[in-house]
N, C-alpha and C positions, 0 to 999 in steps of 0.2 A: 425781680422776685418779690413773692409776697411774705407776709411775713409768718403765713402757716408753711410754706414752702421751705423758709429758714428753720422753723422748730423742727420740721420731721428730718431736715438735714443734720442739725444739732442734736437729735436723737439717735442717729445712726453712728456707727462708731466702726474705723477699718481695724484691720487685724493690729495694727502697730499701735493706734490708740487704746485697745482692749490692753497690751502687754502694759503699757504707760498705766493705763486704770488699777493694774495689777501689779503695779510697781516693779517691773521685769520678774515678778516669781513664778510667771507663766511666758515661756518664749513662742515665738512665732511658729516653731517646728512643733511644739505641744498644741497648740490650737489646728494644725493642720491635720496633726493625728488625730485628735480629737473628734474634728469635723469627718475624719473616713471611718472612725470606729462609732459615731454617732452618739457621742458620751458626753460632749462639753455642752457650753451654753447653747442655745438655740440660734440659729442664725438666719439671713436671707441671702440669697444669691440672686443677683441681678446680673447675666450674662457671665461675666468671670468674676466681678466684683462680688466680693464675700463683705456682707456690713453686719454689725450686731445693735439691737437695741437697746438702750439703755434700761428697759424695761425685762427683756428676757435676760439681760445681766443680773439687775436687780433681784427677779425670780430665781436664778441659776445660785446665788449667794445665799438666798431663804434656803433652798432645799440643802445645800452644803455647809449649813451654819450648825456646828456642834454646841448644844445646852450642856455645860457642865454644873451638876448637883451643887447644892451648897456644902461646904465642908463640915459645918457643924454637926 
């Protein structure tokens, strides 16, 4: 296996790895519901496999970041 192939595989996360990335605050059921409603992070579907790229998750994090104003 080439290092390029390894890099691509390392960049793609399974549902379980996404749940772990968000420390269990998002469940497998939530991810499935978001996919059905097309409201969650972008994903890649290969056959029955659903994979999330780290870049897509980072972009989704950025879109969902709440910026608080300075309290002074």
